[in-house]
C-alpha positions as CSV (number, residue, x, y, z in Angstrom):
1,M,4.0,1.1,-23.6
2,P,1.7,3.2,-21.7
3,V,1.0,1.9,-18.1
4,V,-2.5,0.5,-17.2
5,P,-4.1,-0.2,-13.7
6,A,-3.0,-3.3,-11.9
7,P,-5.4,-6.2,-12.3
8,L,-6.1,-9.0,-9.8
9,A,-2.9,-11.1,-9.6
10,T,-1.7,-14.1,-7.5
11,L,1.9,-15.2,-6.4
12,E,2.7,-18.4,-4.6
13,V,5.2,-17.9,-1.7
14,G,5.9,-21.3,-0.6
15,S,2.7,-22.6,0.9
16,T,1.4,-19.2,1.3
17,R,-0.7,-17.5,-1.5
18,L,-0.4,-13.7,-1.9
19,S,-3.0,-12.0,-4.0
20,F,-3.5,-8.5,-5.1
21,I,-7.2,-7.5,-5.0
22,P,-7.9,-4.2,-6.9
23,D,-10.3,-1.7,-5.5
24,G,-9.7,1.3,-7.8
25,V,-7.5,3.8,-9.1
26,T,-6.2,7.3,-9.1
27,H,-4.6,9.4,-11.9
28,Q,-1.9,11.8,-10.8
29,R,0.4,14.6,-12.2
30,P,3.9,13.8,-11.1
31,A,4.8,17.5,-10.4
32,A,2.0,17.4,-7.6
33,M,3.5,14.2,-6.0
34,F,7.2,14.3,-6.2
35,G,8.9,17.5,-5.3
36,N,12.7,16.9,-5.9
37,V,12.6,16.4,-9.5
38,G,11.3,18.7,-12.5
39,P,9.5,18.3,-15.8
40,E,12.7,17.4,-17.6
41,F,13.0,14.2,-15.4
42,W,9.5,13.0,-16.3
43,A,9.9,14.1,-20.0
44,D,12.7,11.3,-20.2
45,R,10.4,8.7,-18.9
46,P,7.3,8.3,-20.9
47,E,7.0,4.8,-20.0
48,E,5.8,5.9,-16.4
49,F,2.4,7.4,-17.9
50,D,-0.9,6.4,-19.5
51,E,-2.0,7.4,-23.0
52,Q,-3.2,10.6,-21.5
53,G,0.0,11.6,-19.7
54,W,-1.4,10.7,-16.4
55,M,0.5,8.6,-13.7
56,I,-1.6,5.7,-12.4
57,M,-1.7,4.7,-8.9
58,T,-3.8,1.8,-8.2
59,F,-5.8,1.1,-5.0
60,G,-6.1,-2.3,-3.4
61,S,-5.4,-4.7,-0.9
62,F,-3.2,-7.9,-0.6
63,L,-4.8,-11.0,0.5
64,V,-2.8,-13.5,2.3
65,Q,-3.9,-17.2,2.4
66,S,-2.2,-19.6,4.9
67,G,-3.9,-22.9,5.6
68,D,-7.3,-21.9,6.6
69,R,-6.4,-18.4,7.6
70,N,-7.1,-15.3,5.6
71,A,-5.7,-11.8,6.0
72,L,-5.8,-8.6,4.1
73,I,-3.1,-6.2,4.0
74,D,-4.7,-2.7,4.1
75,L,-8.3,-1.9,3.1
76,A,-7.8,0.4,0.1
77,W,-9.9,3.5,-0.8
78,G,-13.5,2.3,-0.4
79,P,-16.6,2.6,-2.3
80,K,-16.4,6.3,-3.1
81,T,-15.2,8.7,-6.0
82,V,-13.6,11.9,-5.0
83,D,-12.3,14.9,-7.0
84,L,-8.8,15.4,-5.5
85,A,-8.4,18.9,-6.7
86,E,-11.6,19.8,-4.7
87,L,-10.5,17.8,-1.6
88,S,-7.0,19.4,-1.6
89,G,-7.8,22.9,-2.4
90,G,-6.2,22.7,-5.8
91,Q,-3.0,21.2,-4.4
92,M,-3.6,17.9,-6.3
93,E,-5.1,17.0,-9.6
94,G,-7.2,13.9,-10.8
95,D,-9.6,11.7,-9.3
96,A,-9.9,8.8,-7.0
97,I,-12.1,6.0,-7.6
98,G,-12.7,3.0,-5.4
99,G,-15.4,0.3,-4.8
100,D,-14.3,-3.0,-6.3
101,L,-12.4,-4.7,-3.3
102,V,-15.4,-6.7,-2.0
103,A,-16.5,-7.9,-5.5
104,N,-13.1,-8.9,-6.4
105,L,-12.6,-10.8,-3.1
106,A,-15.7,-12.7,-4.0
107,A,-14.3,-13.7,-7.3
108,L,-11.7,-15.6,-5.4
109,G,-14.4,-17.3,-3.5
110,L,-14.1,-15.4,-0.2
111,S,-16.6,-13.0,1.5
112,A,-16.0,-10.5,4.2
113,T,-16.7,-12.7,7.0
114,D,-13.7,-15.1,5.8
115,I,-11.1,-12.4,6.8
116,D,-9.7,-13.1,10.3
117,T,-7.0,-10.5,10.3
118,V,-6.5,-7.1,8.6
119,L,-2.7,-5.9,8.6
120,Y,-2.4,-2.1,8.1
121,S,0.8,-0.6,6.6
122,H,-0.7,2.7,8.0
123,L,-3.9,4.7,8.6
124,H,-4.2,7.1,5.7
125,P,-7.7,7.2,3.8
126,D,-6.8,5.0,0.9
127,H,-5.6,2.3,3.4
128,V,-8.5,2.1,5.6
129,G,-11.4,2.9,3.2
130,W,-13.3,-0.4,3.7
131,A,-12.9,-0.5,7.6
132,A,-16.5,0.6,8.1
133,D,-19.6,0.6,6.0
134,A,-22.2,3.5,5.6
135,D,-23.7,2.7,9.0
136,G,-20.5,2.6,10.8
137,S,-20.2,-1.3,11.2
138,A,-17.1,-3.2,10.4
139,V,-17.0,-4.5,6.9
140,F,-14.8,-7.4,8.1
141,P,-16.4,-8.1,11.3
142,N,-14.4,-11.2,12.3
143,A,-10.9,-9.5,11.7
144,V,-8.4,-8.5,14.3
145,N,-6.9,-5.1,13.4
146,V,-3.2,-5.0,13.4
147,V,-1.3,-1.6,13.5
148,T,2.1,-0.6,14.7
149,E,2.4,0.8,18.1
150,Q,4.0,4.1,16.6
151,E,1.2,4.3,14.1
152,W,-1.6,4.0,16.7
153,A,0.1,6.5,19.1
154,F,0.5,9.0,16.3
155,W,-3.2,9.1,15.0
156,F,-4.9,8.7,18.2
157,N,-2.6,10.4,20.9
158,D,-0.6,13.0,19.1
159,P,-2.2,16.5,18.3
160,A,0.0,16.8,15.2
161,A,-2.3,14.0,13.6
162,A,-5.3,16.3,13.2
163,A,-3.3,18.9,11.3
164,T,-2.5,16.4,8.4
165,G,-6.1,16.0,7.4
166,M,-5.8,12.4,6.9
167,A,-6.8,10.7,10.1
168,P,-9.3,7.9,10.2
169,D,-12.9,9.2,10.6
170,D,-14.9,8.4,13.6
171,A,-16.4,5.1,12.2
172,Q,-13.1,3.8,11.1
173,E,-11.7,4.6,14.4
174,A,-14.2,2.8,16.3
175,V,-14.0,-0.3,14.1
176,L,-10.3,-0.2,14.5
177,K,-10.5,-0.3,18.2
178,E,-13.1,-3.1,18.5
179,Q,-10.4,-5.8,17.9
180,L,-7.1,-4.0,18.0
181,T,-3.6,-5.7,18.3
182,V,-0.8,-3.3,18.5
183,V,2.6,-4.7,17.0
184,A,6.4,-3.7,16.8
185,D,9.2,-4.2,14.4
186,G,9.9,-7.9,13.7
187,D,6.7,-9.2,15.0
188,S,4.7,-12.1,13.1
189,P,1.0,-11.2,13.6
190,F,0.0,-13.8,10.9
191,P,1.5,-17.1,9.8
192,G,4.5,-16.6,7.4
193,V,4.2,-12.7,7.8
194,R,6.6,-10.4,9.6
195,I,6.4,-6.7,10.4
196,M,9.2,-4.4,9.0
197,V,8.7,-0.8,10.2
198,T,9.4,1.5,7.3
199,A,8.5,4.8,9.1
200,G,8.6,8.1,7.3
201,H,5.4,8.3,5.2
202,T,3.7,8.2,8.5
203,P,5.4,7.7,12.0
204,G,4.7,4.0,12.3
205,H,4.5,3.0,8.7
206,A,5.0,-0.9,8.1
207,S,5.9,-2.9,5.2
208,Y,5.1,-6.6,5.4
209,V,7.5,-9.6,4.7
210,V,5.6,-12.8,3.4
211,S,8.1,-15.6,3.5
212,G,8.1,-19.0,2.0
213,A,10.7,-21.8,1.7
214,D,11.9,-20.7,-1.7
215,R,11.2,-17.0,-1.8
216,R,9.6,-14.1,-0.1
217,A,7.6,-11.0,-1.0
218,I,7.7,-7.6,0.6
219,V,4.6,-5.7,0.5
220,L,5.8,-2.1,0.5
221,G,2.7,-0.1,1.6
222,D,3.4,3.6,0.9
223,A,7.2,3.4,1.6
224,V,7.3,3.1,-2.3
225,H,4.4,4.4,-4.3
226,C,5.7,4.0,-7.9
227,P,8.1,1.6,-9.7
228,I,10.4,4.5,-10.6
229,E,11.2,5.0,-7.0
230,L,12.7,1.6,-7.0
231,V,15.5,2.6,-9.4
232,V,15.6,6.3,-8.6
233,P,15.3,7.0,-4.7
234,N,14.5,10.2,-3.0
235,L,12.2,11.7,-5.4
236,G,10.4,13.5,-2.3
237,F,7.0,12.2,-2.1
238,A,4.7,15.0,-1.3
239,H,2.6,13.4,1.4
240,D,5.5,11.8,3.6
241,F,5.3,12.9,7.1
242,D,9.0,12.9,7.8
243,S,11.2,13.0,4.4
244,A,14.5,12.1,6.3
245,Q,12.9,8.9,7.8
246,A,11.3,8.1,4.4
247,V,14.7,8.3,2.7
248,A,16.1,5.9,5.4
249,A,13.1,3.5,5.0
250,Q,13.7,3.3,1.2
251,A,17.4,2.5,1.8
252,R,16.5,-0.2,4.2
253,L,14.0,-1.7,1.5
254,D,16.7,-1.4,-1.1
255,R,19.0,-3.6,0.8
256,E,16.3,-6.2,1.4
257,L,14.7,-6.1,-2.0
258,T,17.9,-7.0,-3.7
259,R,18.4,-10.1,-1.6
260,P,18.0,-13.5,-3.7
261,G,14.5,-14.7,-4.0
262,T,12.8,-11.5,-3.1
263,V,9.7,-10.0,-4.9
264,V,8.5,-6.5,-4.8
265,A,4.7,-6.2,-4.0
266,G,3.6,-2.7,-4.7
267,G,0.0,-1.6,-3.7
268,H,-0.1,1.5,-5.7
269,F,1.8,0.2,-8.7
270,P,0.3,0.0,-12.2
271,A,0.5,-3.4,-13.7
272,P,2.4,-5.6,-12.8
273,T,2.0,-5.7,-9.2
274,F,4.6,-8.1,-8.6
275,R,8.2,-7.4,-9.6
276,R,11.7,-8.2,-9.0
277,L,14.4,-5.7,-8.3
278,L,17.6,-6.3,-10.1
279,D,21.0,-5.8,-8.6
280,T,22.4,-4.0,-11.7
281,T,24.0,-0.5,-12.6
282,P,22.0,1.2,-13.4
283,R,19.3,-0.2,-11.3
284,D,16.3,-1.9,-13.0
285,Y,13.4,-4.2,-12.4
286,A,11.5,-7.1,-14.1
287,P,7.9,-8.4,-13.8
288,V,7.2,-11.6,-11.8
289,Q,4.5,-14.0,-12.8
290,D,3.2,-17.2,-11.5
């Protein structure tokens, strides 16, 4: 069955509610995204593509609701449409379309001022897109911005960051600095949420563990982009900053994701967003629905 973009979806994790809030979508050719496998690998996996043969990667955020507290994990692509071939000088194909995050948040009865925390997996453009509006003001003015210490140090203190072409713009940087909390592996910056540093895609990339009494969900960020990476590791994602670290991060996640009661939450996944990794040979996964 062809894949489709992930819709709004909610998962109860104990007393915490975790919701995927769609913002938009990009369509990609796998050859431009994964360098360690060839066309024959993808020819055997038609279930990874839509009806036109594109790989779908959804843009979105995860809303974490605990008591009267509301956090977003990442801020998606933002209200813009970009031709990726033009942006990358022909190295990428497809388009990148965003703009639905705030409206989809409103569908759950929340406005931007209700968000008190933004937890960033990393600071690539498709994860900070709603940080600032067109006037340079914070879209979520009451939110504390949470970033790992390694991630902050790289983007704003390391000369190598500029060469990536993926640093936050000036307005986004200013907003991030307004209310900044720098965290480390294992910290808990929001009730029921723990940082798991999964560096490699970027130097300070973080995944987030949302825990309840009976189960937990791990929000992957970009440590894993597509469901196929759950069962076939080390495909060589083109935009990983350090491929060796990325492999190590995937290995750490694999050990965690097969623990009982653990749900996979993939922010770039096509539908469904929430899945369960099965401890089988060969490895497989199953959808999780509430």
